[in-house]
Each structure stands twice: as structure tokens, then as C-alpha cells.
GUPA-579254 format. One record per residue (C-alpha): chain; y negated, z negated, x negated. Coordinates in Angstrom, 1 decimal. Each point is the difference from the previous one (the first is absolute). Last residue first. Layout:
<koltis>
drendren->A, v->Y, w->Z, u->X
...
</koltis>
This chain:
<koltis>
drendren->A, v->-87.5, w->-101.1, u->-57.8
drendren->A, v->-3.6, w->1.3, u->-0.3
drendren->A, v->-1.0, w->1.1, u->-3.5
drendren->A, v->-0.4, w->-1.7, u->-3.3
drendren->A, v->-0.9, w->1.1, u->-3.5
drendren->A, v->1.3, w->-2.3, u->-2.8
drendren->A, v->-1.3, w->-0.7, u->-3.5
drendren->A, v->2.4, w->-1.2, u->-2.6
drendren->A, v->-1.3, w->-1.8, u->-3.1
drendren->A, v->-0.6, w->0.6, u->-3.6
drendren->A, v->-1.2, w->-2.8, u->-2.2
drendren->A, v->-1.9, w->-0.2, u->-3.2
drendren->A, v->-0.1, w->-1.3, u->-3.6
drendren->A, v->-2.0, w->0.7, u->-3.2
drendren->A, v->0.3, w->-1.9, u->-3.2
drendren->A, v->-2.4, w->-1.0, u->-2.8
drendren->A, v->0.8, w->-2.8, u->-2.5
drendren->A, v->-3.2, w->-1.4, u->-1.5
drendren->A, v->-0.6, w->-0.7, u->-3.6
drendren->A, v->-0.2, w->-3.5, u->-1.4
drendren->A, v->3.6, w->-0.4, u->-1.2
drendren->A, v->1.5, w->-3.3, u->-0.9
drendren->A, v->2.1, w->-0.3, u->3.2
drendren->A, v->1.6, w->2.0, u->2.8
drendren->A, v->0.6, w->-1.2, u->3.6
drendren->A, v->3.1, w->1.2, u->2.0
drendren->A, v->-0.3, w->2.8, u->2.5
drendren->A, v->1.8, w->0.0, u->3.4
drendren->A, v->2.4, w->1.8, u->2.3
drendren->A, v->1.7, w->-0.2, u->3.4
drendren->A, v->1.3, w->3.3, u->1.5
drendren->A, v->-1.5, w->0.1, u->3.5
drendren->A, v->-2.2, w->3.0, u->-0.8
drendren->A, v->2.9, w->2.2, u->-1.0
drendren->A, v->-0.5, w->1.3, u->-3.5
drendren->A, v->-2.0, w->2.4, u->-2.2
drendren->A, v->-0.4, w->-1.1, u->-3.7
drendren->A, v->-2.5, w->1.8, u->-2.2
drendren->A, v->-0.2, w->0.3, u->-3.7
drendren->A, v->-3.3, w->1.3, u->-1.5
drendren->A, v->-0.2, w->-2.9, u->-2.5
drendren->A, v->3.5, w->-1.3, u->-0.7
drendren->A, v->-0.2, w->0.8, u->-3.7
drendren->A, v->-3.0, w->-2.4, u->-0.3
drendren->A, v->2.5, w->-2.8, u->0.5
drendren->A, v->1.6, w->-1.8, u->3.0
drendren->A, v->3.5, w->-1.2, u->0.5
drendren->A, v->1.3, w->1.0, u->3.5
drendren->A, v->2.3, w->-2.6, u->1.5
drendren->A, v->2.6, w->0.5, u->2.7
drendren->A, v->0.6, w->-3.4, u->1.7
drendren->A, v->2.9, w->-1.3, u->2.0
drendren->A, v->0.3, w->-2.8, u->2.5
drendren->A, v->3.7, w->-0.4, u->0.7
drendren->A, v->1.6, w->0.6, u->3.4
drendren->A, v->2.9, w->1.9, u->-1.4
drendren->A, v->-1.3, w->3.4, u->1.2
drendren->A, v->-3.2, w->-0.5, u->-1.9
drendren->A, v->-3.1, w->-1.8, u->1.2
drendren->A, v->-3.3, w->1.5, u->-1.3
drendren->A, v->-2.7, w->-0.5, u->-2.6
drendren->A, v->-1.9, w->2.8, u->-1.7
drendren->A, v->-1.8, w->-0.8, u->-3.2
drendren->A, v->-3.1, w->0.7, u->-2.2
drendren->A, v->-0.2, w->-1.6, u->-3.4
drendren->A, v->-2.9, w->-1.6, u->-1.8
drendren->A, v->1.8, w->-3.1, u->-1.1
drendren->A, v->3.8, w->0.2, u->0.8
drendren->A, v->1.9, w->-2.1, u->-2.5
drendren->A, v->3.0, w->-1.2, u->2.0
drendren->A, v->2.5, w->2.4, u->-1.6
drendren->A, v->-1.0, w->-1.1, u->-3.5
drendren->A, v->0.8, w->-3.7, u->0.8
drendren->A, v->-3.1, w->-2.1, u->-0.6
drendren->A, v->0.0, w->-1.8, u->-3.4
drendren->A, v->-3.4, w->1.3, u->-1.0
drendren->A, v->-1.8, w->1.2, u->3.1
drendren->A, v->-3.1, w->-2.1, u->-0.8
drendren->A, v->-0.4, w->1.9, u->-3.2
drendren->A, v->-0.5, w->3.5, u->1.3
drendren->A, v->2.8, w->2.2, u->-1.3
drendren->A, v->1.0, w->1.2, u->3.5
drendren->A, v->-3.4, w->1.6, u->0.4
drendren->A, v->0.7, w->2.3, u->-2.9
drendren->A, v->3.0, w->1.5, u->1.8
drendren->A, v->-2.1, w->0.1, u->3.2
drendren->A, v->-2.6, w->2.2, u->-1.7
drendren->A, v->-3.6, w->-0.4, u->0.9
drendren->A, v->-3.0, w->2.1, u->1.3
drendren->A, v->1.9, w->1.7, u->2.8
drendren->A, v->-2.4, w->2.5, u->1.6
drendren->A, v->0.7, w->2.3, u->3.0
drendren->A, v->3.3, w->-1.4, u->1.3
drendren->A, v->0.5, w->1.5, u->3.5
drendren->A, v->1.5, w->-2.0, u->2.8
drendren->A, v->1.4, w->1.4, u->3.3
drendren->A, v->0.6, w->-1.0, u->3.6
drendren->A, v->2.0, w->1.6, u->2.8
drendren->A, v->0.4, w->-0.7, u->3.7
drendren->A, v->-2.9, w->-2.4, u->0.9
drendren->A, v->-0.7, w->-3.6, u->-0.9
drendren->A, v->0.5, w->-1.2, u->-3.6
drendren->A, v->2.3, w->-2.5, u->-1.7
drendren->A, v->-0.7, w->-3.1, u->-2.1
drendren->A, v->1.0, w->-1.9, u->-3.2
drendren->A, v->-3.2, w->-1.3, u->-1.6
drendren->A, v->-2.5, w->2.3, u->-1.8
drendren->A, v->-1.2, w->-1.6, u->-3.2
drendren->A, v->-3.0, w->-1.1, u->-2.0
drendren->A, v->0.4, w->-1.8, u->-3.4
drendren->A, v->-1.5, w->2.9, u->-1.9
drendren->A, v->-2.0, w->2.5, u->2.1
drendren->A, v->0.9, w->2.2, u->3.0
drendren->A, v->-2.2, w->2.8, u->1.3
drendren->A, v->1.7, w->1.5, u->3.1
drendren->A, v->-0.7, w->3.3, u->1.7
drendren->A, v->0.3, w->0.8, u->3.7
drendren->A, v->1.4, w->2.4, u->2.7
drendren->A, v->0.6, w->-0.7, u->3.6
drendren->A, v->1.8, w->1.8, u->3.0
drendren->A, v->1.0, w->3.3, u->-1.6
drendren->A, v->1.6, w->1.8, u->2.9
drendren->A, v->3.5, w->0.9, u->1.2
drendren->A, v->0.5, w->1.9, u->3.3
drendren->A, v->1.8, w->-0.8, u->3.2
drendren->A, v->0.1, w->2.0, u->3.2
drendren->A, v->0.9, w->-0.5, u->3.7
drendren->A, v->-0.1, w->-3.8, u->0.2
drendren->A, v->0.4, w->-1.1, u->3.6
drendren->A, v->-2.6, w->-1.5, u->2.2
drendren->A, v->0.5, w->-2.7, u->2.7
drendren->A, v->-2.6, w->-0.3, u->2.7
drendren->A, v->-2.3, w->-3.0, u->-0.1
drendren->A, v->-3.0, w->1.7, u->1.5
drendren->A, v->-1.8, w->0.2, u->-3.4
drendren->A, v->3.1, w->1.7, u->-1.5
drendren->A, v->2.9, w->-1.9, u->-1.6
drendren->A, v->1.9, w->0.7, u->-3.2
drendren->A, v->3.0, w->-2.1, u->-1.2
drendren->A, v->0.0, w->-0.1, u->-3.7
drendren->A, v->1.5, w->2.8, u->-2.1
drendren->A, v->2.5, w->-0.8, u->-2.7
drendren->A, v->0.1, w->2.8, u->-2.6
drendren->A, v->3.2, w->-0.2, u->-2.1
drendren->A, v->-0.1, w->-0.5, u->-3.7
drendren->A, v->3.3, w->0.8, u->-1.7
drendren->A, v->1.2, w->2.5, u->2.6
drendren->A, v->1.0, w->2.6, u->-2.5
drendren->A, v->-0.1, w->-1.3, u->-3.6
drendren->A, v->-0.4, w->3.0, u->-2.3
drendren->A, v->-1.8, w->2.1, u->2.5
drendren->A, v->-2.0, w->-2.9, u->1.6
drendren->A, v->-1.2, w->-1.0, u->-3.4
drendren->A, v->-0.9, w->3.6, u->-0.9
drendren->A, v->-2.1, w->0.2, u->3.2
drendren->A, v->-1.8, w->-3.2, u->-0.9
drendren->A, v->-0.5, w->1.2, u->-3.6
drendren->A, v->-1.4, w->3.3, u->1.2
drendren->A, v->-2.4, w->-1.8, u->2.3
drendren->A, v->-1.3, w->-2.4, u->-2.7
drendren->A, v->-0.5, w->2.4, u->-2.9
drendren->A, v->-2.0, w->3.2, u->0.7
drendren->A, v->-0.9, w->-0.6, u->3.7
drendren->A, v->-0.9, w->-3.7, u->-0.3
drendren->A, v->-1.6, w->0.4, u->-3.4
drendren->A, v->-2.3, w->2.7, u->1.1
drendren->A, v->-0.9, w->-1.4, u->3.5
drendren->A, v->-3.4, w->1.7, u->-0.3
drendren->A, v->-1.1, w->-2.9, u->-2.2
drendren->A, v->2.5, w->-2.9, u->0.2
drendren->A, v->-2.5, w->-2.8, u->0.3
drendren->A, v->0.8, w->-3.3, u->-1.8
drendren->A, v->-0.5, w->-3.6, u->1.1
drendren->A, v->-0.6, w->-2.8, u->-2.4
drendren->A, v->2.1, w->-2.8, u->-1.5
drendren->A, v->-1.5, w->-2.3, u->-2.7
drendren->A, v->0.7, w->-3.3, u->-1.7
drendren->A, v->3.7, w->-0.6, u->0.8
drendren->A, v->2.1, w->-2.4, u->2.1
drendren->A, v->1.3, w->3.0, u->1.9
drendren->A, v->1.3, w->-0.4, u->3.6
drendren->A, v->-2.3, w->2.7, u->1.5
drendren->A, v->-2.3, w->0.4, u->3.1
drendren->A, v->-2.7, w->-2.5, u->-1.3
drendren->A, v->-0.1, w->1.8, u->-3.3
drendren->A, v->-1.2, w->3.2, u->1.6
drendren->A, v->-3.5, w->0.2, u->-1.6
drendren->A, v->-1.9, w->3.3, u->0.5
drendren->A, v->-1.7, w->0.3, u->-3.3
drendren->A, v->-1.5, w->3.5, u->0.2
drendren->A, v->-0.2, w->0.1, u->-3.8
drendren->A, v->3.5, w->-1.2, u->-0.4
drendren->A, v->1.2, w->2.5, u->2.5
drendren->A, v->-1.8, w->2.8, u->-1.8
drendren->A, v->1.6, w->-1.0, u->-3.3
drendren->A, v->3.4, w->-0.3, u->1.6
drendren->A, v->-0.5, w->3.4, u->1.7
drendren->A, v->-0.5, w->1.7, u->-3.3
drendren->A, v->2.8, w->-1.9, u->-1.7
drendren->A, v->2.3, w->1.3, u->2.7
drendren->A, v->-1.1, w->3.6, u->-0.4
drendren->A, v->0.6, w->-0.1, u->-3.8
drendren->A, v->3.4, w->-1.7, u->0.6
drendren->A, v->1.1, w->2.8, u->2.4
drendren->A, v->-1.1, w->2.7, u->-2.4
drendren->A, v->1.8, w->-1.7, u->-2.9
drendren->A, v->3.2, w->0.0, u->2.1
drendren->A, v->1.6, w->-3.0, u->1.6
drendren->A, v->3.3, w->-1.4, u->-1.3
drendren->A, v->2.3, w->-0.8, u->3.0
drendren->A, v->2.2, w->-2.9, u->1.1
drendren->A, v->1.4, w->0.0, u->3.6
drendren->A, v->1.4, w->-3.0, u->1.8
drendren->A, v->3.4, w->-0.6, u->1.5
drendren->A, v->0.9, w->-1.7, u->3.3
drendren->A, v->3.5, w->-1.5, u->0.2
drendren->A, v->0.8, w->-0.8, u->3.7
drendren->A, v->2.6, w->2.7, u->0.1
drendren->A, v->2.3, w->-2.2, u->-2.0
drendren->A, v->2.0, w->1.8, u->-2.7
drendren->A, v->3.2, w->2.0, u->0.0
drendren->A, v->1.5, w->2.0, u->-2.9
drendren->A, v->3.0, w->2.0, u->1.1
drendren->A, v->3.2, w->0.0, u->-2.0
drendren->A, v->2.3, w->3.0, u->0.7
drendren->A, v->-0.7, w->1.6, u->-3.4
drendren->A, v->1.0, w->-3.3, u->-1.6
drendren->A, v->3.7, w->0.6, u->0.7
drendren->A, v->1.6, w->-3.4, u->-0.8
drendren->A, v->2.5, w->0.0, u->-2.8
</koltis>
């Protein structure tokens, strides 16, 4: 009989996980406040995004509250549990005289922050983000994917292929196969946040027969470099 105590589990170092967290009532109250302010201010950011949806507008993180309370702790936690998972890649720096500069310090900063209002039949195609880390927060889910699967036009479709209203990650596994991890949406997912490497491809399928809007928040963190003479 083989000695299982001597067996070591190995896996490809290229695997990059994501983090899932349930935000507190205090965090959600703050986010709803800045969503309402952002909607009123109305700074449209649709031209910078992939979404085929009605409304996307910029948010202001007042006094860096959400950045310091949630985003930076999650970034540090990510690096602690998956050391070297997202490496800063500085570009070549040059001064005005053409002299080479070297990066001497790197920090992480919230690069952009926005809210999405999505209505029935709208969708967010498969895409990735710029930067180091990205996140999505589900603020309001007005439908239940289990009910969405019962819509008449899906009759006869294999159950595993019924994906209206879902969020998904897409990546290539170690066998070269395109793989998806699907999140089925319902009001129970409100307040859930996913924090992931910015290059992890993801998308949102359309939902149907529901006139209320789906509200989500997204954003990107990126590295900022300080340069000095080489």
C-alpha cells in the first residue's frame, strides 16, 4: 500500500485565484450614498467600458474611505495568501534629457471607480480590465437566476447551458480548455464583492422579464511608480 503521507499536491504556479467577501452594512450604506451622488453628478464613463448597458457613471471615493477600509486590506490579503500573484511591471522611465530613470518605489492606488445600471436584455460582453486588481460589487439584483431559467424560450435547453442573468469568469485551464466559473445571481448576492487580477476575463449575461434595474459597482487598482536617476 502506498504511503499517502509522502504524497505532495502540486499545481501550476500560473493559477491566480480571486477573493469573495460579503460587505458589512456600513460599507453598503456608504456605497449607496456615493452611488446616489454619482448618479446626480452624472459623469458618463460608458465610452471607457465594454458594457452594452444603459448607464455607467463615475464614483468618488470620499476621503478614500472605501479604498482604505476595503480595497487596500484585500490587496494585502491577496498578496499574503498568494505571494507574487500580481507583480508590478514598471515601464522604462526617461527624464526630459533622455536619461534613463529607475523605479525606486511602488504603491497601489484606486485608478477608476464606477457604477453600472443594467436593464433587461442588456449585457456586459467578455472582457478584462487594465491595471493590477479589479473588483465587482453587486448592489441590487432584482431577479433570481433559478427563476430566469424557467423562461419559456429556454424550454428544451440543457440545464447546464441556461445562464440568463449570470456573472462569469472565463480562463484557460491547464489542459488548454476554455473554462467558466459561473455565479448565479439572486437578491441573496447583494453585498457580495469579488476581488480579482485585472486581466481575469469576465462578463455578465442578459436577464429577461424584469423591469427593475440591476445595480453593480466596479473599479480598478493600479501600481504607481516613483522614479530616480539610474
